[in-house]
Every structure is written in C-alpha cells, then in structure tokens.
C-alpha positions as CSV (number, residue, x, y, z in Angstrom):
1,X,75.5,5.8,46.5
2,X,75.0,5.8,42.6
3,X,76.7,7.8,41.2
4,X,78.2,9.5,37.3
5,X,80.9,9.7,35.6
6,X,81.8,12.4,32.9
7,X,85.2,12.6,31.0
8,X,85.1,15.9,30.4
9,X,89.5,17.0,28.8
10,X,91.0,13.5,29.9
11,X,89.1,13.8,33.3
12,X,86.2,11.8,35.2
13,X,84.5,14.5,37.4
14,X,82.2,11.9,39.8
15,X,78.8,13.7,41.5
16,X,76.4,11.4,43.7
17,X,73.1,11.4,42.5
18,X,71.3,10.0,45.1
19,X,69.0,13.2,45.9
20,X,68.4,13.4,42.5
21,X,66.7,10.3,42.4
22,X,63.8,10.1,45.4
23,X,61.5,12.7,44.9
24,X,62.4,15.8,46.6
25,X,60.2,16.6,49.7
26,X,60.8,20.5,50.0
27,X,62.9,23.2,49.5
28,X,66.1,21.8,51.1
29,X,66.2,19.1,48.9
30,X,65.2,21.6,45.9
31,X,68.4,23.2,47.3
32,X,70.6,20.1,47.5
33,X,69.4,19.7,44.0
34,X,70.8,22.9,42.5
35,X,74.2,23.1,44.7
36,X,74.7,18.9,42.9
37,X,76.1,21.5,39.8
38,X,77.5,23.8,41.4
39,X,79.7,20.4,43.2
40,X,80.1,18.4,39.6
41,X,81.7,22.6,38.7
42,X,84.6,22.2,41.2
43,X,85.0,19.2,40.7
44,X,86.2,20.3,36.9
45,X,90.0,20.1,36.0
46,X,89.1,23.3,35.4
47,X,86.1,25.2,36.8
48,X,85.8,27.7,34.1
49,X,84.6,25.2,31.5
50,X,82.1,25.2,32.9
51,X,81.4,27.9,31.6
52,X,80.6,26.7,28.9
53,X,79.0,23.4,29.5
54,X,74.6,22.3,29.0
55,X,73.6,21.4,32.7
56,X,70.9,19.0,31.8
57,X,68.9,18.3,35.7
58,X,66.0,16.2,35.5
59,X,64.1,16.1,39.0
60,X,60.3,13.8,39.8
61,X,57.8,16.0,41.7
62,X,58.3,17.0,45.4
63,X,57.5,13.6,46.6
64,X,54.3,12.4,48.1
65,X,53.3,14.9,45.3
66,X,52.3,12.3,42.5
67,X,49.8,10.4,44.8
68,X,48.0,13.7,45.6
69,X,47.9,13.6,41.6
70,X,46.5,10.6,41.3
71,X,43.7,10.8,44.5
72,X,43.2,14.5,43.3
73,X,41.5,13.0,39.6
74,X,40.1,9.4,41.7
75,X,37.6,12.2,43.9
76,X,36.7,13.3,40.5
77,X,36.6,10.9,39.1
78,X,33.6,10.4,41.5
79,X,32.6,13.2,41.8
80,X,33.4,14.4,45.2
81,X,34.2,18.2,45.2
82,X,37.4,16.5,48.1
83,X,39.7,17.1,45.0
84,X,40.2,20.8,45.1
85,X,41.2,20.4,48.8
86,X,43.3,18.3,47.2
87,X,44.9,20.5,44.7
88,X,45.2,23.0,47.5
89,X,47.0,20.7,50.1
90,X,49.1,20.1,46.4
91,X,49.5,24.0,45.8
92,X,50.6,24.7,49.8
93,X,53.9,22.4,49.6
94,X,54.8,24.0,46.4
95,X,54.9,27.5,47.9
96,X,56.6,26.9,51.4
97,X,59.3,25.5,49.0
98,X,59.7,28.6,47.2
99,X,59.8,30.4,50.4
100,X,62.5,27.4,51.8
101,X,64.6,28.1,48.2
102,X,64.0,31.5,46.5
103,X,64.0,35.0,48.2
104,X,60.9,36.9,48.2
105,X,60.9,39.1,45.1
106,X,62.0,35.8,43.9
107,X,59.1,34.1,45.0
108,X,56.0,36.2,43.5
109,X,56.4,35.5,40.1
110,X,57.4,32.0,40.8
111,X,54.3,31.7,42.7
112,X,52.0,33.3,40.4
113,X,52.7,30.8,38.1
114,X,52.2,27.7,40.8
115,X,48.7,29.1,41.6
116,X,48.0,28.7,37.1
117,X,49.4,25.9,36.2
118,X,46.8,24.3,39.7
119,X,44.1,26.6,38.9
120,X,43.8,24.9,35.2
121,X,44.4,21.3,37.0
122,X,40.6,22.5,39.3
123,X,39.3,23.0,35.6
124,X,40.8,19.8,34.3
125,X,39.5,17.8,37.2
126,X,36.3,19.7,37.3
127,X,36.0,18.6,33.4
128,X,37.1,14.8,34.5
129,X,33.9,14.5,37.3
130,X,31.4,16.6,34.7
131,X,32.1,13.6,32.3
132,X,32.4,11.0,34.8
133,X,35.9,10.0,32.7
134,X,39.4,10.4,32.8
135,X,41.4,8.6,29.6
136,X,44.8,7.7,29.8
137,X,45.3,11.3,27.9
138,X,43.8,13.3,30.5
139,X,45.4,10.9,33.9
140,X,48.9,11.4,32.8
141,X,48.4,16.1,31.4
142,X,47.2,15.8,36.0
143,X,49.7,13.7,36.7
144,X,52.7,15.1,35.0
145,X,51.9,18.9,36.7
146,X,54.5,17.8,39.6
147,X,57.4,17.5,37.4
148,X,56.3,20.3,35.0
149,X,56.0,22.7,38.7
150,X,59.1,20.9,40.5
151,X,61.2,22.3,37.7
152,X,60.0,25.5,37.1
153,X,60.8,25.3,40.9
154,X,64.5,24.2,40.4
155,X,64.9,26.6,37.4
156,X,63.8,29.9,39.0
157,X,66.5,29.2,41.6
158,X,68.7,28.3,39.7
159,X,68.2,32.4,37.1
160,X,68.4,33.3,40.7
161,X,72.4,32.9,41.9
162,X,73.0,33.4,37.9
163,X,72.7,29.7,36.5
164,X,72.8,30.3,32.3
165,X,69.7,28.2,32.2
166,X,67.2,27.1,29.9
167,X,63.7,25.7,31.3
168,X,62.4,23.0,27.6
C-alpha cells in the first residue's frame, strides 16, 4: 500500500494514500479523500500546527468518467448525437456524488457549476461534430474536465467543513 512520509518539526507522519491513487467512483470515495486531511492532522505531533500548513490535494476524475468523456468525443467526431446522452450520464454521476457528500444548501452552488461546465462541454462537442475535427488541444480540454469537476466537488466539501482551502 503506497504511503508518503512528511517530516514536520522532526516528526514523521505516514499517511495511506491508496484511496487517492485510484479513480474516484462516488461520493463515498470523495468523502474518504477529504477524510485523509483529518487523518494527516491527527498524526501531527501538534495538531494545531495543521491550521498554518497548506494542504495540497490532487484528485482524479470520478471512476469511469474519463472513458465517458473519450466516448463522447468519439461520438461527436462521428457526428453521432449520442454524445449528449453520454454527457447526461456524466452529469448524473456528478450530481449523485454531490448529493452523497454535501449538505443540501451546499449542493445548489456545486450542481449549478457542474451543470454550467457540462453545458459548455456540450457546446464544444457540438463544435467537434459540426467541424468534423477533434484536435489534440480540444481533446485534452474535454478529457481534463473530469478532474476539474471532481476537484470542484472536493473543494466544496472542504468549504463545508470550514477548512481553509483554495481551488487552483
């Protein structure tokens, strides 16, 4: 099982990271990623030191989302409007994760942003279909959306728990 060592004030904190090395599948896994920060905090020799530290969290797309984004790209390139149904599946998966992870009041903002980004994705895919062209740059933009969406959800989960956090 992978782990990292972080030397802080002479202490060694070992943190199991296997949960974040695999694609995230649902709200429960996203919650586990968020909980890693608290585990790290508890293993510090002085937990109050964590309030002054920066935590860097790198997430991947929800499990299977990258494949769905690739599929949507290929469908659009072949002028198959089925790409819209694939994007709708992606939206449902993210909304489900949001509903599992966030309190109702926090879901509204998060869902609105996810919907906005997925509507832009539909516009990009429509352009791919109209032009019958999928450049490397466009493909990277499409496929990278999975990580952007999951990081946005984690960001809101951290805000919900009053964690000092910045989305970059």
